N, C-alpha and C positions, 0 to 999 in steps of 0.2 A: 436303174438310178448309177449313177458313178461317183464314187469318193477320192478325195485329194489321199493320194497316198504318203504316208510318211514314212520316216526310217524308224527302225526299231528303238524304243523306248532307250533303254544303254546306250544305242552308240547316240540319238539324240542329242540325249545330254554331256556322253563326251567333248560332241563338238562346241559345245554352248560355249563361250568366256565364263567359266565360276567365280564369281564377287566372292571374298571370305564371308561368312557371314554372323555380326555382332546382335549379342541378346545384350540392350538394356530397358532395363525396366524397374519403376518403381514404384510401388504403393505403401500403404498405411503398415509402420513397423515394421516392413519387411522391403528388402534391396538387394537386386543382383545386378551384376555385369561380366561377363564374362565371354570367352574368346571360346568357341568349343573346339572340338579336336577333329571336327570335319568340317566341309564345305557345303555353301547351301546353293541352289539352282529352284527353282519353280519347280520343280520335278522331283529331285530326292536328295538331301543330306548324302557326300561319299565324305571319305577318309582323308586328309589331307596327306598327299603321299608325300610330306616331310616326313611325318611321322612314322609311315609303314612302306618304307622306302625297299621291303623284301617283300610285302603282295601286293597282288595286284587288287587296285582300285575297286573299293566295294561301295554299295549304297547302302547310306543308314535304312535300317529295314523299323517301319512304326511302328508300335505294338498297340490298338487301337483294341483296349478289353470292353467287352461289353455283358459283363457278371450281376451288375445289376439293373440288367435292362433286361436284354434277353435271356439271360440266364433265369433270374425272377420266374420267368414264363415258365419255367420247367412248372408238369404239374405236382400242385402239393405245397409248392415256395411260398412264402410270405414273409419276407422283411421288415421289420420295422423302420423306423427314420433311424436311431442308434447302430441298429445293427447294419446300413447302408455307407452310414459314414465311418463306423469301426473298418470296412471293408473296404473303401476308398481311401482311410489314413494307409492300408497296408499295400494296397496297390502303389499308392504313390513312394510309397519306401522301397516296393520290387523295382521299383525306372520304369515302369509305365510310363507310354507317353501321352495316351488319349485316354481319358474316363468315357465309358456313357451312362452318365448318373439316373439315366430313370425318361421318363413322356409325361414330361409336364400337365401336358394337357387332360390328361386323362383321368385326373383327381386333383385335389387342392394339397392331399395327402402326399401326392409323386410330388406336384410342385415344390414341397416344401422341403422335400428332402433332396431335389435337386439342388431348390438354392442354397441350402444350408453346406450341402457337400463343395458346392459351387463358393463359396464365404470363407467357411473353416478350413477345406482341404485344399483348394486353389492354388492359394499363395505359397503353402507350404514348400520347403529343400531341404528336407530331413533327407538324408541315401541320396541325393540329388547332386549333391554336388561336383560327378562329374557329368552329366548333364548338360547341366548349365543351364537350366529354366523348370518351374515348376509343372508339372500334371495338366495339361491343358483337360478343363470340362465340357463335355457335350451335353448335350439333350438333344431326343427323338421327334419329330413332330410332323403329320401327314402333310401332301403338299395344297397348307388352303393358310389364309393370311391370319387366322383367328389361332392355328394350334402355330405356327411362326412366332408370331408374336408373343405367346404363353413362355414358350420353347425360349425367347432372347431373353425375357423378362427376368427367368428362373436362371441359366446360367451366365448373365453378364456379370453378375461382381465376383466372377474369377477373372483373375488376372489375363489368362489365356483362356479363350471358348468358343465354341462350334456350336453353330446350329447343324444338325443333321436331318435332312428332310426326302422322302423318298414316295414313288409314284411309279405300283406296276405296271407290267410292260408286256408281257405275254397277251396272247390275243385270248387263252381262255381266262385270264381275269380283267382284261378289258371289255370281254362280250357278258360276264355272266356277276361278276361282279361291281365292277363301276359302270359297264353300260356306255361306254362312249369311245369314241372311234379313235386313229393311231393319229389323226390330227389334233383333235380333243386332248388326245394324251400329251402331244406334244409342249399344245400349247400352256395347258396346264402347269406343267414342270419347268418351261418359260419361265413363267408369271412367278412361279415358288422361289426359284432359286432367287429373280432379280429380287425380290423382295428381302427374301432375307440378307443378299449380298449388301442392300439399306440398310440392314440394323448390323452385322455383323461381316466381317474382313472373310470370315475361314468358316466356308460352308461349305456341305457334303451331301452329296446327291447319289441316292440308290433306286439303280432299276431294280424293284420288287417280282422275284423270281426271273430273274435274267438268264438262269435255265435252261429253260421253254419256251423264252422269248427269239422273235427273228434276231439274227446278226445285220442287217442293213439296217430294221431299223432301229435297234440298239446306238448303232452306228450316227444313224438322224438323228434322236433324242439328244444323245449324249453332246454331240457339238453343237446343236442349242441350249443347253446348262452348262457348258464350256463360254458360250459368246454371252448369258448371262450375267456370271460370274464365277459360278461353279469353281472349287478353288482341288478337289478328290472326287473320283468317281468312283463309289462301291456298286461290282458286280456281285450280288448276294445268288446264293446256289438253293435259293429260301426252301426247297421241298426235299432236299438233300440228292436232286436226281442224277446230278451228272459223275460221270468217273473221270479219275484225274488226266487221262488224253483230252477229253470232250473241254474239261474244265480249262487248263490248260492252253489249248490249243485256241476257245472261248477269247481269253484275256487277251491272245496273242494277234488274234484278227481285230479286236476293239482296238487297240495300241496301233496296229499298223494303218489303219483305216478311218476314225473317227479324226473326222478334222478337227485341229487346235491338241491332240493327244499331249503335244510333251508341256503345254505351259500346265498339266494337271498330273496330281499322284492317284494312280489307281491303288482301289483296296481290294483285297478279299471277304467272302463274308459266306461262308458255307456250313450245313450241316449237315448230321452224323448218319441220318436215315438208312443208309448203304452201309455204314461204318464207314466212308471216303474223307470224311473233312477233313486231316489233318494231311493225309494224302493229295487232297485238290488244291491246298491250301499250298503245298509245296509247290504244286504243281504250275501254280499261279505266280508264286513268286518267280522260277524258274522261266516263266513268259513274260515279265516286265513289271508283275504287281511290287508296290514297294508299302504299303499299308496291309496289314493282317488284323481282320476283328477277330476275338478269341471272348474266350470265356473262361475261369480258372475250374480245375477238373472237368472242362466239356459241358458244365450243364446249359441246359437250356430247352426252348420247348420240343417237342417230341425225345428222338432220341438224343437229341442236344447239340452239342456246336463244337467248334476248332477247340482244342484244346493249348492251351497259351504254352502249359508246361513242353506239352509233345512238341510244338513248333518250335520253340527256341533251344530245345535240347539238338532237336535235332540237326536244325543251322550252327548249333557249337558243337557240335562231331562231325559235322562237315563244312569245314571253315574253305575250304580247297573249292568243293563241288558247290553251295549257292554264293550268287552275286552280291551279299548281304553281310550284314552284321546288326549282331543287337546289342542295346545298353539295359537289358536285367538284369538288377542282381542277383544272380539266378541261388544264391546260397539263401534266400529267403524265399524260394519255390514254396517246398514242405511245410515252414509254417504258416504260409498264407492259404494253401491246398486245406490246411487244417482247419483254420476258421471257416473258410467258405462254406467245408461240409459241416460245421456243427453248426451252425448259423442258421446255413439250409435245411437240414433236416435231411441231407440226402449223403448216405456212406461213400466215401469211397471203396469201389469194387476192390478186391483183394491183387487180381490182376492188372490193375492200370497201371498203363505205364508212364512211367518216369515216379511217383508218388503212392501208389499200391502198394500194403502192408509185403508183399511178396517181391516187387521189384527188384530189393538186393537179394536176396533168399536162393539159395544153391542145397538142392535135395538128393539131386544125384550127386554118388559117390565120384565118378567121374569128374564130374563139375568141384566139387568137394577138393577133391586131390588138387587138381588146376587153379583156385582161387587161390589153396595156402601158398602154392608154388610162386604165385601171382599172381596179384588179384585181374589184372587186363586180359589174362586168358578166356576168362566168361566176363567180363563185365568192362562194358563201351562208354559206361559215365561211373563216375565215382558216385559213394553216394552223399559224400559230405557236399560235393558240387551243386546239390539243391537242397542241402541244408539235413541231411538227416545224418546224426552223429552217434557210432553205437555209447559212445561215455557222455552221460548228461553230471552235471554238477547235482547233489542231492541234498538237499535242505532237510529236517528234521525238525523235532518239534524244539529245540533250543535254538531254530536258527531265529536272529534277531531282525527288525525292522529294517537296518543295512544292507542285511544281505538278501531279503525278500528282494526289497527295492531295488538292488545289482541286479539280482540271476530277471525282474521283469526287463529293466532295459536292454540288459541280453534278449530277452525273447521278443524285442520291439513293442513292449509297452511302457515304456516311460514318459508317454505324454498323459497319465496317468492321473486328474485330480487331487487333491489329501481328501475329498471323502472318498474319492472309487477307490483310493487305496488302500483307505481305512475297508473297505468293504471287504475290498482280494483278500487284505493282511489276516481278517478276524475270519474268513472263509478256507484259509493256509491250515491257520492253528488250530481250528476246527478239525481239518483233516487232519493235523498231526498227530493229536490225541487217539487216533484210531489206524493209522497209518506211520512206521516207521519211518521210511525211507520216501521221499516226495520226489518224484523227477520232474523233467521241464514238461513231458505230456500230460505229468496231471494239472499241471498249473497251468497249463494253457490250455485246460478242460473250464478248470476253477474261474479261467477269465471270460474264456466262449459261454458262460455260463450265466454270467457276472451281465456282460451283455446283452444275451438274449432275455432277461428279464424285464430292460425296460426302463425308461426313467419319469413314466407319467405314473399319473397315481392311478389309473384305470387299470395299467398293466403288471401293476401289484394287489391287485384288489383281496385278491386271497390268498393267504401264507398258511402253511402248515405248522403250525403247535406242536403237537404229540400225531404219534401213530403205533398203532400195538394189531399187534397180527399172531392169528392162533390157526396151527396146519400141522395135517397129517399125511402120512401117503394116501390110505384112504378114505380118510373122512374130510368134509366140506370143510374148506377154510372160512374163517371170521376174522373181520376186520372191524377197527374203532379208527376212527381219522375226528380230531381235532384241529379245525378248521377258525381261522380269523376275520373275520368280512372286514375290510379296515374302510369301506364307504358307511357301512352301516355300524363302526366301530361297537359290533361284540363277538362272543367265539360261540363259533357252530360246533356242535359235534353231535354224531352218529354211526349207527353202524351198518355193515352188509355182510352178505354171507356168498360167497363164490364158489359155485359149482365146479369151475377152471382153475380154480389155484388161487393164494394169497393173494396176489394181482389184481386179478381181478374184483377179488374183494376188497381192494381198495376203490379202485375206480370205483364199483358198486357205493361206496360208505361215501365217494368225493360229490358223485353226482345226488345223491341222496341230500346232500349240505347244500349243493350249489341249485339244487331245482331244474336242472338240466338232464335229458335224455339225447345221450353223446354213443356218436360210431365211431367204434376206431378203427380207422382205416390200417395205419404200417405203425408196425413196434417194431424197433432193433434195438439190441442190447449190445455192446463189446465190451472188452478191456481198456480201458486208456492204457494202463501199463500192465507189468508182468507180477506173477507172485501172488499168496493164497488173500494177500490185505490190497489187492487190484482194485484201482476206482473205477465203478461201472459207471457207464457214459449207457443213455437212454434216451432215442430218439421215435418221436411219433407223428402219427398223426390223427388229426381228430375231424369231425365235421357234427354238427348238431342233428340228429333222429328227428323225423317228422312224426314220429308215431308220439302224443304224446301220453297217453294213457298212465295211470302208476304217480302221475304227480300233480297230490292234491294241492301243494300248497302256494302261493305266489310265486310268477316267474320274477327272474332278475333282473331283468334288462330287455331290449327289444321290441317289445311288445305296447300294447295300448292299453292305457288306462278307461273303463268304463265304471261307474259309481265308484271310484276305490279301488277296483278291483284290478291288478294286472291281468291282460287277456294277451294266448299269445299270436304272431304278427299270422295270417289269412290273407289268404288272397282272395281275386274278383269274388268268388263262388264262397266264400267262409269259410272253405278249406285251410287248416294250419297249410304254410306256407314252404315251399320247401327248399331248401340254402344249399346250392352247389360247394359254399366253400370250405375252403379247408386249413386247418392251421394245425403249425407244425409245435411241437414243445421240446422241451431238452433236460438232462436232469443228470444230474452226478453224485457218486456216493459209494460207500464202498459196501453199502444194503442194497443191494439194485430192488428190493422191495422198494426202501425210500427213494430211489433215485428215479423209482417206478410214477411212484405220487409227485416226486416234484416236475418229472416233463409233463404230468396229465392234468396238472393245473396251473403250470404255465402256458399249457395250451388253451387251457379255459380263460383266463385274465385274458389271454392276444384274439380267444372268441370274442367275448366282451366288449374289447378294446375298438377291436373293428368296427361293432355294431354301433357304439357309439360314431366312431367316424362315418360311417354308413349313412346315421342321420343326422351329421351335420355337414354331409359331402365333401366330407374330406377322403371318401373311400372309393376307390375306381367300383365301376358295376361290373359284371361278370362278361358283358359285350365289350367293353373297352377295355379288359386284359390282350382281348385278343386283335385289338386293331393295330399292335406296333409290331407285329409278325412280319419281319421280313427276312 
């Protein structure tokens, strides 16, 4: 089979007459009309040569962030709607071009999250004045009309929106998962794209498991979806199989051999199973890709996805090597990384490139000597370029509302309403009573805690009223905990003994109060700032234990009622139902025992909230959580 050969991506674009791209759009309460500092072709944006006469013409690299979709598929990560909206707001301020807000067909809850992001975040122009347009909101769908229609309904409220549909193309997926022929695969893909195009002008198509697919078959199916109206073609290395040389060669081959390739933007989507996601993505860029699909901190399925901050800073550090430029507001990278880490419950490893705590630390005497004499001897990136500053404006208990609000604005939280600000200010004052100096890290931890609590009654059912612990070196610890049950409007108090220390005693008492047997899957504690009075941040993950022995009183939810008595959920054989769902919780306090209790209650509240959603059909099932794995 032969295919029409075309010139490479950049050469093809250079030969075209490129018209100046003017963006004009109006919507309720917002409008913008600006001439962008680059030109536009169907292929890619380019810097206007009149504004950059000293540099070669470079293409605009489109940053497509999938933290809220692929990132949330990280094992144990469950984000609430409020948390997703807050992350999307920060991504917009960061300068992300497109955000994949979720998988609308998966559940009513996912649909509402995507729709809310489209409505609330889609029109925002804050921090995007130089870009000249708001962030585009995308949703993922399988290659079926039902999925695509649902996706469009969710994203269509955004001024700029996209439908992203996908279909597997590797022989192993076609044979064992889809059980269809190559011919049927092409037919389904073209039909899906054509239907999406009838609803939305901007349509992206992904060939799942491209890294293990036949190249000539990829050229054939991609040529057909271009005819059907696709505007972006994404080439996912779904299982992180390829090397940089292989992936770059694949992109180059597809660009050169796919009919109509000059009419679309080519995109990368790499997974980190072999630790090569960033390298593969950069190789894709040098071989013609002009969109990269990334996540904050590289979170994602299995070993994760390509890290946004790594790709962006690699390009910024090597402006003459890569034929692209980006419009990311890099001083906001660290702030966004911290927020995603806090809300997802996935701590950033200390030696993580760009945003790890060790990224700009030097212990070797030779290195320290060099840095003291000239920072560039051992630092290729300035910490302040990604938003890491050594000096913070320090607030204390005498600081007033105006000073606190001003600091929130500087930290990117100027959007808080009066009620949200009041809650944050009260938390700040409470902390100030026990901590002399409050830094930016402390404030960010308080805000992320506030966001993680949620805004629904179910997400705040149990609240800690008091906590008392007695502990010794060789003695067993005891804990007495008083909770307030907002659903029943009553106080609950109980005590427990912990053989493994005071924190386990507290957890035991809370379990007795909420009448749930909880299994602790992960526990992490770290200091948010420095000093003896440092704020402690606890992140943990839990799941419900199937062993219900020892619980003699009523269950609080998720079961069924027989003769007025609440029974635990059971399977078809009448056995207690095993749930594989995990729930994350976060808590901060200068006392790590109190921080642990807050995190534990936060996770239990999420468990209860998710059970309510599951019973009402708003929560995706476990099989659906893996449907969107591209």
